[in-house]
C-alpha positions in Angstrom: -0.2 -46.7 -58.5 1.1 -47.1 -55.0 4.9 -47.6 -54.4 5.9 -50.0 -51.7 9.2 -49.4 -49.9 11.7 -52.2 -50.5 12.4 -54.4 -47.4 15.7 -53.8 -45.6 18.1 -56.7 -46.1 18.9 -58.6 -42.8 22.6 -58.0 -43.2 22.1 -54.2 -43.4 20.0 -54.3 -40.2 22.9 -56.0 -38.4 25.4 -53.4 -39.7 23.2 -50.5 -38.5 22.7 -52.1 -35.1 26.4 -52.5 -34.7 27.1 -48.9 -35.8 24.5 -47.6 -33.3 25.5 -49.7 -30.3 28.6 -47.8 -29.4 26.7 -44.5 -28.9 24.2 -46.2 -26.7 26.9 -48.0 -24.7 28.8 -44.8 -24.4 25.7 -43.0 -23.0 25.0 -45.8 -20.6 28.7 -45.8 -19.5 28.5 -42.0 -18.8 25.4 -42.5 -16.7 27.0 -45.3 -14.7 30.1 -43.2 -14.2 28.1 -40.3 -12.9 26.2 -42.5 -10.5 29.5 -44.1 -9.3 31.0 -40.6 -8.8 28.0 -39.5 -6.7 28.2 -42.7 -4.7 31.9 -42.3 -4.1 31.4 -38.7 -3.0 28.6 -39.7 -0.6 30.8 -42.4 0.8 33.7 -40.1 1.2 31.6 -37.5 3.0 30.2 -40.3 5.3 33.7 -41.5 6.0 34.9 -38.0 6.8 31.9 -37.4 9.1 32.5 -40.7 10.9 36.2 -39.9 11.3 35.4 -36.4 12.6 33.0 -37.9 15.1 35.6 -40.4 16.3 38.2 -37.7 16.7 35.8 -35.5 18.6 34.9 -38.4 20.9 38.5 -39.1 21.7 39.3 -35.4 22.2 36.2 -35.0 24.5 37.1 -38.0 26.5 40.7 -36.8 27.0 39.5 -33.2 27.8 37.0 -34.6 30.3 39.8 -36.3 32.2 41.8 -33.0 32.2 38.8 -31.0 33.5 38.0 -33.5 36.2 41.6 -33.4 37.4 41.6 -29.6 37.7 41.2 -27.9 41.0 37.7 -26.7 41.8 38.8 -23.0 41.8 40.6 -23.3 38.5 37.6 -25.0 36.9 35.3 -22.3 38.2 37.6 -19.6 36.9 37.6 -21.3 33.4 33.8 -21.4 33.5 33.6 -17.7 34.5 36.2 -16.7 31.9 34.0 -18.1 29.1 30.9 -16.3 30.4 29.3 -19.6 31.4 27.3 -20.5 34.5 27.3 -23.7 36.5 27.3 -24.4 40.2 28.2 -28.1 40.6 31.6 -29.5 39.4 29.9 -32.0 37.1 27.9 -29.3 35.5 31.0 -27.1 35.1 32.8 -29.9 33.3 29.8 -30.5 31.0 29.3 -26.8 30.0 33.0 -26.3 29.3 33.1 -29.5 27.1 30.0 -28.3 25.2 31.3 -24.8 24.9 34.7 -26.0 23.5 33.0 -28.5 21.2 30.9 -25.7 19.7 34.0 -23.5 19.3 35.8 -26.2 17.4 32.7 -26.8 15.2 32.5 -23.0 14.5 36.3 -22.9 13.7 35.9 -25.9 11.3 33.0 -24.1 9.6 35.1 -20.9 9.4 38.1 -22.8 7.8 35.7 -24.4 5.3 34.4 -21.0 4.4 37.9 -19.6 4.0 38.8 -22.5 1.7 35.7 -22.0 -0.3 36.4 -18.3 -0.7 40.0 -18.9 -1.8 38.8 -21.4 -4.4 36.2 -18.9 -5.6 38.8 -16.1 -5.8 41.2 -18.4 -7.7 38.5 -19.4 -10.2 37.5 -15.7 -10.6 41.2 -14.8 -11.4 41.6 -17.9 -13.7 38.5 -16.7 -15.7 40.3 -13.4 -16.5 42.5 -12.8 -19.5 46.2 -11.7 -19.0 45.4 -8.0 -19.8 42.5 -8.1 -17.3 44.8 -9.6 -14.7 47.5 -7.0 -15.3 44.8 -4.2 -15.0 43.4 -5.8 -11.8 46.8 -6.0 -10.1 49.3 -3.7 -11.8 51.6 -3.4 -8.8 51.6 -7.0 -7.6 53.9 -8.5 -10.1 56.6 -6.8 -12.1 57.8 -8.0 -15.5 56.6 -10.8 -17.7 55.4 -13.8 -15.8 53.1 -16.7 -16.6 49.4 -16.5 -16.0 49.6 -19.0 -13.2 52.4 -17.1 -11.4 50.4 -13.8 -11.7 47.3 -15.5 -10.3 49.2 -16.9 -7.4 50.8 -13.6 -6.6 47.5 -11.8 -6.9 45.8 -14.3 -4.6 48.5 -14.0 -2.0 48.3 -10.2 -2.2 44.5 -10.3 -1.8 44.9 -12.6 1.2 47.5 -10.3 2.8 45.3 -7.2 2.3 42.5 -8.8 4.4 40.5 -10.1 1.5 39.6 -13.3 3.5 38.4 -11.3 6.5 36.4 -9.0 4.3 34.8 -11.9 2.5 34.0 -13.6 5.8 32.4 -10.4 7.1 30.3 -10.1 3.9 29.2 -13.7 4.2 28.2 -13.3 7.8 26.3 -10.1 6.9 24.5 -11.7 4.0 23.6 -14.7 6.2 22.3 -12.5 9.0 20.3 -10.5 6.5 18.6 -13.6 5.1 17.8 -14.8 8.7 16.2 -11.4 9.5 14.3 -11.4 6.2 12.8 -14.8 7.1 11.3 -13.3 10.3 7.9 -11.7 10.3 7.4 -8.0 11.2 6.2 -8.9 14.7 9.4 -10.9 15.5 11.5 -8.1 14.1 9.8 -5.5 16.2 10.3 -7.7 19.3 14.0 -8.0 18.5 14.2 -4.2 18.0 12.7 -3.7 21.5 15.3 -6.1 22.9 18.3 -4.3 21.5 16.8 -0.8 21.9 16.3 0.0 18.2 13.4 2.2 17.0 11.7 0.1 14.3 9.5 3.0 13.1 10.0 5.8 10.6 7.7 8.6 11.7 7.5 10.2 8.3 6.4 6.8 6.8 3.7 6.3 9.5 2.4 9.8 8.9 2.3 9.4 5.2 0.5 6.1 5.4 -2.1 7.5 7.9 -2.7 10.5 5.6 -3.1 8.3 2.6 -5.6 6.1 4.4 -7.6 9.1 5.6 -7.5 10.5 2.0 -8.8 7.2 0.6 -11.7 7.4 3.1 -12.6 10.8 1.8 -11.7 12.7 5.0 -10.2 15.6 3.0 -13.0 15.8 0.4 -15.8 18.3 0.4 -18.1 17.4 3.3 -21.5 16.2 2.2 -24.3 14.1 3.5 -24.9 11.0 1.3 -28.5 10.0 0.9 -27.7 6.4 1.6 -29.7 5.6 4.7 -31.2 2.1 4.6 -34.9 2.2 4.1 -37.1 -0.5 5.7 -38.3 -2.9 3.2 -41.9 -2.2 2.2 -44.4 -4.7 3.3 -45.5 -7.0 0.5 -48.6 -5.7 -1.3 -51.7 -7.8 -1.0 -55.2 -7.6 -2.5 -56.2 -6.7 -6.0 -55.2 -3.7 -8.1 -58.3 -1.7 -7.1 -57.5 -2.0 -3.4 -53.9 -1.0 -4.0 -55.0 2.1 -5.9 -57.5 3.1 -3.2 -54.7 2.8 -0.6 -52.3 4.8 -2.7 -54.9 7.5 -3.1 -55.5 7.6 0.6 -51.8 8.0 1.2 -51.6 10.9 -1.2 -54.6 12.5 0.4 -53.0 12.2 3.8 -49.7 13.6 2.6 -51.5 16.6 1.0 -53.2 17.2 4.3 -50.0 17.0 6.3 -48.3 19.3 3.9 -51.1 21.8 4.1 -51.0 21.7 7.9 -47.3 22.2 7.9 -47.6 25.2 5.6 -50.3 26.7 7.8 -48.1 26.2 10.9 -45.1 27.8 9.2 -47.3 30.8 8.1 -48.7 31.2 11.7 -45.1 31.0 13.1 -44.0 33.7 10.6 -46.8 36.0 11.7 -45.8 35.5 15.4 -42.2 36.4 14.6 -43.3 39.5 12.7 -45.4 40.6 15.6 -42.5 40.3 18.0 -40.0 43.1 18.7 -36.5 43.2 17.3 -35.0 42.6 20.8 -37.2 39.6 21.3 -36.2 38.2 17.9 -32.5 38.7 18.6 -32.8 37.1 22.0 -34.5 34.1 20.4 -31.9 33.7 17.7 -29.1 34.0 20.3 -30.7 31.2 22.4 -30.4 29.0 19.3 -26.6 29.6 19.1 -26.8 31.9 16.1 -25.6 35.4 15.6 -28.5 37.9 15.1 -27.7 40.2 12.3 -29.6 42.4 9.8 -33.0 44.2 9.9 -36.2 42.8 11.4 -37.1 40.9 8.2 -33.7 39.3 8.1 -34.2 38.2 11.8 -37.5 36.7 10.9 -36.1 34.8 8.0 -33.3 33.5 10.2 -35.8 32.2 12.8 -37.8 30.6 10.0 -34.7 28.9 8.7 -33.9 27.7 12.2 -37.5 26.4 12.6 -37.3 24.5 9.3 -33.9 22.9 10.3 -35.4 21.8 13.6 -38.4 20.4 11.9 -36.2 18.5 9.4 -34.1 17.2 12.3 -37.1 16.0 14.2 -38.4 14.2 11.1 -34.9 12.6 10.5 -34.8 11.5 14.1 -38.2 9.8 13.9 -37.2 8.2 10.6 -34.0 6.8 12.1 -35.7 5.5 15.2 -38.4 3.8 13.1 -35.7 1.9 11.2 -34.8 -1.7 12.1 -31.7 -2.2 14.4 -29.8 -4.1 11.7 -30.4 -1.4 9.2 -29.1 1.3 11.6 -26.0 -0.9 12.3 -25.3 -1.1 8.5 -25.8 2.6 8.1 -23.3 3.3 10.9 -20.8 0.8 9.4 -20.9 2.5 6.0 -20.2 5.8 7.6 -17.2 4.3 9.5 -18.9 4.7 12.9 -19.1 2.4 15.9 -22.5 1.0 16.6 -23.8 1.5 20.2 -25.9 -1.3 21.6 -29.3 0.4 21.9 -31.4 1.5 19.0 -31.9 5.1 20.2 -28.2 5.4 20.8 -27.5 4.3 17.2 -30.0 6.9 15.9 -28.4 9.6 18.0 -24.9 8.6 16.7 -26.1 9.0 13.1 -27.6 12.4 13.9 -24.4 13.5 15.6 -22.4 12.5 12.6 -24.7 14.3 10.2 -24.6 17.4 12.4 -20.8 17.3 12.3 -20.9 17.0 8.5 -23.1 20.0 8.2 -20.8 22.0 10.5 -17.8 20.9 8.5 -19.6 22.0 5.3 -20.1 25.5 6.7 -16.4 25.6 7.6 -15.5 24.3 4.2 -17.6 27.1 2.5 -15.5 29.6 4.5 -12.3 28.0 3.2 -13.7 28.2 -0.3 -14.1 31.9 0.1 -10.5 32.2 1.4 -9.2 30.3 -1.7 -11.2 32.6 -4.0 -9.8 35.6 -2.2 -6.3 34.3 -2.8 -7.2 33.6 -6.4 -8.6 37.1 -6.8 -5.3 38.6 -5.7 -3.5 36.4 -8.1 -5.8 37.4 -11.0 -5.5 41.1 -10.2 -1.8 40.9 -10.6 -2.2 39.9 -14.2 -2.9 42.1 -17.2 -6.3 42.3 -18.9 -4.7 40.5 -22.0 -3.5 37.7 -19.9 -6.8 37.3 -18.2 -8.6 37.4 -21.5 -6.4 34.6 -22.9 -7.1 32.6 -19.8 -10.8 33.1 -20.3 -10.6 32.2 -24.0 -8.8 29.0 -23.1 -11.6 28.1 -20.7 -14.3 29.2 -23.1 -15.8 31.6 -20.6 -15.3 35.0 -22.3 -17.6 37.4 -24.0 -16.5 40.1 -26.4 -16.2 43.7 -25.1 -15.7 42.9 -21.4 -13.0 44.5 -19.2 -10.5 43.2 -16.6 -13.0 43.2 -13.7 -15.4 41.1 -15.7 -12.6 38.7 -16.6 -11.7 38.3 -13.0 -15.3 37.8 -12.0 -15.7 35.1 -14.7 -12.5 33.3 -13.7 -13.5 33.3 -10.0 -16.9 31.9 -10.8 -15.3 29.2 -13.0 -12.9 28.3 -10.1 -15.9 28.1 -7.7 -17.9 25.8 -9.9 -15.0 23.6 -11.1 -13.0 21.0 -9.1 -10.0 23.3 -8.9 -11.0 24.8 -5.5 -11.6 21.3 -4.1 -8.1 20.2 -5.3 -6.5 23.2 -3.6 -8.3 22.6 -0.3 -7.5 18.9 -0.4 -3.8 19.7 -0.7 -4.0 22.2 2.1 -6.0 19.9 4.4 -3.6 17.0 3.8 -0.6 19.2 4.5 -2.2 20.5 7.7 -3.0 17.0 8.8 0.6 15.8 8.0 2.1 18.6 10.2 -0.4 17.8 13.0 0.6 14.1 12.9 4.3 14.9 12.8 3.8 16.8 16.1 2.5 13.6 17.8 4.8 11.1 19.5 5.5 7.7 18.0 3.3 5.8 20.5 0.3 7.9 19.6 0.9 7.4 15.9 1.2 3.7 16.5 -2.2 3.5 18.2 -3.7 5.5 15.4 -2.1 3.1 12.8 -3.5 0.1 14.7 -7.0 1.6 14.9 -7.0 2.3 11.2 -5.4 -1.0 10.1 -2.3 0.8 8.7 1.0 -1.0 8.7 3.4 1.3 10.6 6.6 -0.6 9.7 8.9 -0.9 6.7 10.5 -4.3 7.0 13.6 -3.3 5.0 14.2 -0.4 7.3 13.8 -2.5 10.5 16.4 -5.1 9.1 18.8 -2.3 8.2 18.6 -0.7 11.6 19.0 -4.0 13.4 22.1 -4.8 11.4 23.6 -1.4 12.0 23.1 -1.8 15.8 24.6 -5.3 15.8 27.5 -4.1 13.7 28.1 -1.2 16.1 28.0 -3.5 19.2 30.0 -6.2 17.6 27.1 -8.7 17.6 24.6 -9.4 20.3 26.1 -11.4 23.3 23.6 -13.9 24.7 22.5 -13.3 28.2 23.7 -15.6 31.1 20.2 -17.2 31.1 20.4 -17.9 27.4 24.0 -19.3 27.6 23.0 -21.5 30.6 20.1 -22.9 28.5 22.3 -23.4 25.5 25.0 -25.4 27.3 22.8 -27.2 29.8 22.5 -30.9 29.7 25.8 -31.5 28.0 
C-alpha cells in the first residue's frame, strides 16, 4: 500500500517563508553593499585622478610662465644640467616641462611604493605574537610595553636602518628581472652587446655541441650503414612463365659475370706472382700503401687493393645510376650537403664512405691501444683476482693459468661494448678540450650550423642585472632622451 505525504498547511508555508526571508534579504544586502563599496572606490579613484590632473595642469601652466620668463642662457643651462637637448627656446621649455612632469610622476609612484611597503611591514609585524616580536627586535624596546607600542617602535627602527631603501631596491630588482624575463633571447643578446656584456658561457656551448655530436653518433664506432636508396624496380609485366624465363636469364648472366671476374682475378694473381719483389713494392707504394712482408704477402696486398678498387668502381656505377632524388635523400640521411649535379652527389657519397673506412682503420688502432692499457691493468692483478673476474663473466675454464685468464679477459673486452664505451669517453673528452681552445665567435658559428642554442637565458639576465647594478643603471643616450621628451 502506497503512503502519500500529507499536504503542508498554508499557515505553515507562510511561517517558513517568513523564517527564510531574512537570510535571503541579508545575502542580497551583502551583495548590494559590496557593489556599492566597489562603486565608491572607483569613484574615489576617478576623483583623485581628476584632482591630480587639475593640479598638474595648474603647476605646468605656472612653471611654463617661469621658464618663459627666464634668460635664454639660464634656460639653456637648465636643459644641459638635466642631460636634455633642445636648440630653440620653445623646445627647451617643452622638454624641461616634460622632464619635470615625469620626475614628479616617478616621485609619486615612489611615495606610493613606500606607503605600500610600510603597510606590508606593519601587517607582517601585527601577524606576529608577542614572543615573536620580542625575538625579532630584542634591543628595540626595553621593558614591558603593549603590542602596539612594540610594533610602532620596531617599524620606526626598521625605517631608520634603511629598510625602506632596501625594500625599494628589492622591488626595482624584481621588476627589472620580470621585464628581462619577458624578453626573448635575441633581444637579451642585443642588450648584452649594447652594454658590453658577454651573454655566452663557453663551457655550456661546448657541452651542448659535444652532446649534439654524440647524439648524431660522431663518437661511435665508424661503420658504413647499408642504407642506400635502391631505385624502385620496374613493375613486372607478362605472365608467370615469362617472368621465370627472365629471372633465369638474369641468373645466367650473373653466373657468367662472376666467372669472368674470377678468371680476371686469377690472371691478375699470376701476373703479380711473375713480377719481381721490387716491382711489387713499387706498385704497392704507388697505391699509397706500405709494402711489407715476403713476396706472397706483397701479392696478397695487391690483390686486396685490386678487390677494393673493383668494389669502389661498382659502388660508383651504382650511385651514378641512382635517381637524383634518391641520391639527395641518401646524402641527407648521412648529414651531408647535396651538390647540384648528380655526379657530384655520387662523389660526395663516395668521399664520405672513404672517410668512414679511414676512420674505422684509425678506430681499430685505438682499440688495440685500449687493449694494451687493459693488459697492463690485468697483469697487475693476481691470478686469483683474474680467475674471479673470469668466473663472474662466465669465461673461465678449469686448470688455466694467469696468462690464459688475461687472454680471455682481453678477448672478452674486445668483443663486448666495454672498449667502445672507453673510446667514446676518450673521444668526447678530446673533442671537449679542442672546442674549449676555440674562441667564442667560432663556437657560436658552430652552434648556429648545428642548430644548438648557445645561450642560457637565466645567465644572460643575471649578467645584465650585475652590469646594471655596477653602473648604477643604464643612462639613456642623448638621442634616446631627445626622442623621449620631444613633442612635449
